[in-house]
N, C-alpha and C positions, 0 to 999 in steps of 0.2 A: 502494499499500499503506500501511495506518495503522499506524505505530508504538503497539502496547499502553499505551506508558509517557504517552503522551496520555492516559488515564484513569484514570490510577493517580495521578500527580503531585496532592499537594495544592492544593485550590480547581481542579484541572480536571477536573471528573466531569463537566461538562455534556457531551453528546454532540457531536461533533465531526462534521460531514459531509465527502464528501470524493465526489466524482465521476472515475471511474477514468478515468485518460489514454488517449485510445485515437486511432485515427486515422479519415479521414472525418467526415463528418457524423454518424452516427448516432448516436443519444443513448445514453449511458455508465450502467450501473448505479450508485447513490447509496448511501454506508453511514453511516450515524452510529454510536457505541458509547459504552455506559457502561455501569458496573458494577450488577445487576441485583441481587445477594444476594450475603453471604458465608458462608463454613464458620463463622466466627467469631461472628456473632451467633446461633448455633443450637449453639454450642461444640461444633463438630463437624469434621474435615478431609478431604483427599483426596476432591473431589467426582469420582465415576466417570460413574453411569449419568445419562441424564435421559430423560424423556418427557412427553408431551403427553396429558390424558384427553378434551380437545376443550373444555373450560372451565378447568383448571388445569395447572402445569407442577409435575413432580416431579422430584427429584433426589434419589441418594443419595449422602453420604458413607462410605468405607470407613473413615476414620478410620483408627488403627493396628492393626486386624482380621488377622489371618495369614489370607493366602490360600485355606488348605487349611483353614478352621474351628476351628483348633485353639485357638484365642484370640482374645479380643476380640468387638467387634461395629460394626453398621455405624448409620447415622442416616439415613432417609427425611423427606424434607421436601416437603409440598404445600404451593405457592405459588402466590398469585393472580396475575394477569399484569402487577401492580403491583412484585409481591415481595416483598406481606406474607404471615408464615409462617401458615398455617390451620392444619396438624397437623403432628407429628413421630410418627414411629415407629423403636422400636431393633429391630433386627433381629441374631441371632446370627449371627457369621461376618462374612465380605467378600462385600457385594454389590457386583458390577461392571454386570453389565446389568440396566437398567430398560426395561419397554416395557408401555403401554398394549394390553390387549385389548377392541377395541369389543365381539366378541362376546358375552364373557360379563363385560363392565363391571368387568375389576379390572385392577389393574396387578399385573405380576409381576416380582418383584424375583429377580433370580439367584445363590444364594450358592454361593461357595467354587470358584473355579474352576483351585483349586491342588490338587484333592482334595477328596473328601468332599461331593458336590455336592448341594443341596436346592433346592426353591422356596419362597418365600413370595409370597402373592398379597394384596393391599389392594383393598376394596371403598371407594371414595372416599364419604364420607358415614358409613361404617360402621365402618371399621378392618380390621386381620387378619382374616382370613377362617380359621375352625374350621380344625384340624387340619394348621396351620402348625406346623413348616415341612414341605414334602412331598419327601419321601426318591425317589432312581430307585431301579428292581426289581435293577438293577446298579449297585454302587458300586463307584468307581474310587479308589483310595488317593493317586496324582498327577494325575488328570484331573478336569475340570469343566468347566461351560457358562459360557464368557463372556458371552453373550446369545441373545435370542430374537427372533424376529417371527413375525407371524402373515399368513397369507393365506386369509382366509375362515374355514373351519374348521380349516385344516392350520397346526399349529405347527412350526415349524424351529429349530434349534439350533445354534450354532455350537460347537463339542469344541476345548477349549485342549488344549494339552500333546502332543499325540500324538508318537509316538517311530517306530514301525515303518512301512514303507510302506502295509499295506493297513490301518492305524489308522483309523477315521473321524473325518472333521472337519466334515462336516454330517450331522447328525440331524434326525428328525423323530420327533415324540411321538404314539405307535400308540394310547396309551389316556392320558387325561388323569385319570383318577382315580390315586388312591394306592395302592401306590408306581408312578409313572410308568414305564410301557415305551416302547423307542423303537426305532428301525428305522434304517439306515444311509442317506443320500443320496447324501454323495462321501466318498471315500478319500484320503490324504495322496498317494498317487501317482497321484493322477487325470493325464491328460493333456487338452490342448486346444487350441483357436486361438489365437495370440498376435493380439490385435485390432489392434496397431500394425504388424507385419509380414504378416499375413494367413498365416503359416506354421502348417500343421496339426500335431497329434498331438507338442504339444511340453509339455515337463513342467511342472507348474504349482509353484509354491513355496508350500507351505503348514505351514511351521513354527510358525506362531503364528496359530491362526482367531480373530477377534477379532469385530470388526464384523458386523452382519447384518441384511439389510436387503431390503425387495422395491424391484424398478426399476421404472419408469413401462411397460416392457415385461412382458405379459399373462404369468403362470404363470414369472416369472423372479424369481431370487434373487440376491444379491452377497454374499461373504462378503472382508471385508478382511483378508488376513495380515499382522498389524502388522510386526514385525521384517523383514519380505522388503519392506513396501514392495509388494506385490503385491494387486490384486482378482480374485476368482474369480468368474466369472458362472456357474449354471446356469441352463439354459433347457429349459421342458419339464418341470419340475422331478417325479422319481418315474414318468415316464411311459416307455414303452419309447423314445420318441424324445430322452429325455435327452439333452444336450450341454452341452459345457464351453467357455468361453472365459475369457481372463485378459487384465489390461491391469497392466501395470508403470507405477506411478508416480513420475516422474522428476524429480531437481531441475534445476537450472541447468545444470549438465556432464554431463545425462545419466544419472546412474546412482540407482539407487533410492531411495527417502525412506524413512528409519525411525520407527517408532514411526508407523503409520497407522492410528490409534485410532477412528476413527467413519467415518462417510459419509450423506450424505441427498440428496434429491432435493427441491429446491422446489417446491410444489405449488400456487403463485400466484406474481404479477409482483410483489408488495410484502408485506411482512411483518416477522418479526422472527426472527434468529438467536439461539437461545442456545445457549454454548458454555462448559462447564466446564474451568477451567483449575486443574491441581491444584498447580503451583505458586505462582499467586498465591493460592490458596484461596477462588475465589469464581467466580462465572457471570456471565462478560459477556453484555449485550445487544447486538445489530449489527441495529439496524432500515436496513430497505433497500427500496429501490425500483426501479424501471426493470429490474426483472429479467426473464430469460428462464425461462421455466417449465421445469422439469425439467432445470435445470442440476444438474450434480456438483458437489459440494462434500466437502470432509475436514477433517478435524484431522490434524494432521502435527506427530508431537514433534519429529525433525529440523530442523525448518524453525520451530517454534515457532510456527507459523502456523495460522489459519485459512484456508482456500486454495479456489479455484476448479481442479477438475480437467478437463480436456481429455479426454472421452470416445475420442477417434480414436487419439491416441497417448502419452496419460499425462501430459502437460506440466502444469506446475503454475502460478497466477497466486496468488500471497499476498495477500490481502485484508486479514489482522489480523496483524500480528507481535508477537514477544516476549513469547507468552503462557505460555512457560514450560515448561509439558507439559498442552496442550490433550488432552481426553479426548473425553467423550460431548458429545452436541449435539441440537437438535433447532430444527424451523422450523415458527412460528406466522403463518399466511398471513393477512393482512387480508381 
């Protein structure tokens, strides 16, 4: 495990290579770390979401905006892969989720997860798309969308701050025209299979819907419930055979972690992870080689770590520690 302090001490910004210790003769992954960008350089703070449009890297900084959008604004920055600032955009309210939609060629910025949610889309090279921010047909005073993900033409949303057992936690956009209309994919009271034990019809933990991603399995999505330390998998999404399973992500003593803020599967055996760290107000670049494709990684606030997660039992292997509060992340494969 690499302590994050190794890259933030004066005169120690050069990447520090590490081969993870292991048993046997199999080659272990190698990681090196450096600071990719800082919020201070763009007069911004609180880095939250990250996305990659196939060429450039995007980060949202929520600054001091209110989570319900009642005050403040966020800064969205487009970087080249060397960390140079290409464009900045000011968006009203608190932007948490940021995701590239390859089918429409725009970046989605999810505004105000704490209430009065809207969406702003940005076209690379052109700027904010006319008509922003886009409202939802049903406006919630205390609920909003933490993140969005795309599977072909399907658009899924993680719906924050559920209270009642039948409150939706994952929704799907039914009409992408303003105002946005949604339907429910998953409710807070859903039961599923515990992946670690095999027990079926077990209650899920969905108090804090947060990150949302496609998995390497066809027609399967996964959502993190950040404060619960649980990953909820939905297979055959939206079909008659839809099913739910879950994985508790656990620390060294077997307790669920807290602040399971983002997750992803690497799509190449080498490349760079980019991790937003709120406490340091910076983006950390983690260059890696010797990876196993489709490994599960997560940012975990309670461990202050960027970590690898075992998909069979939820145990965690921290890779970068002392990140203060890691949030969004992306992987750019070589």
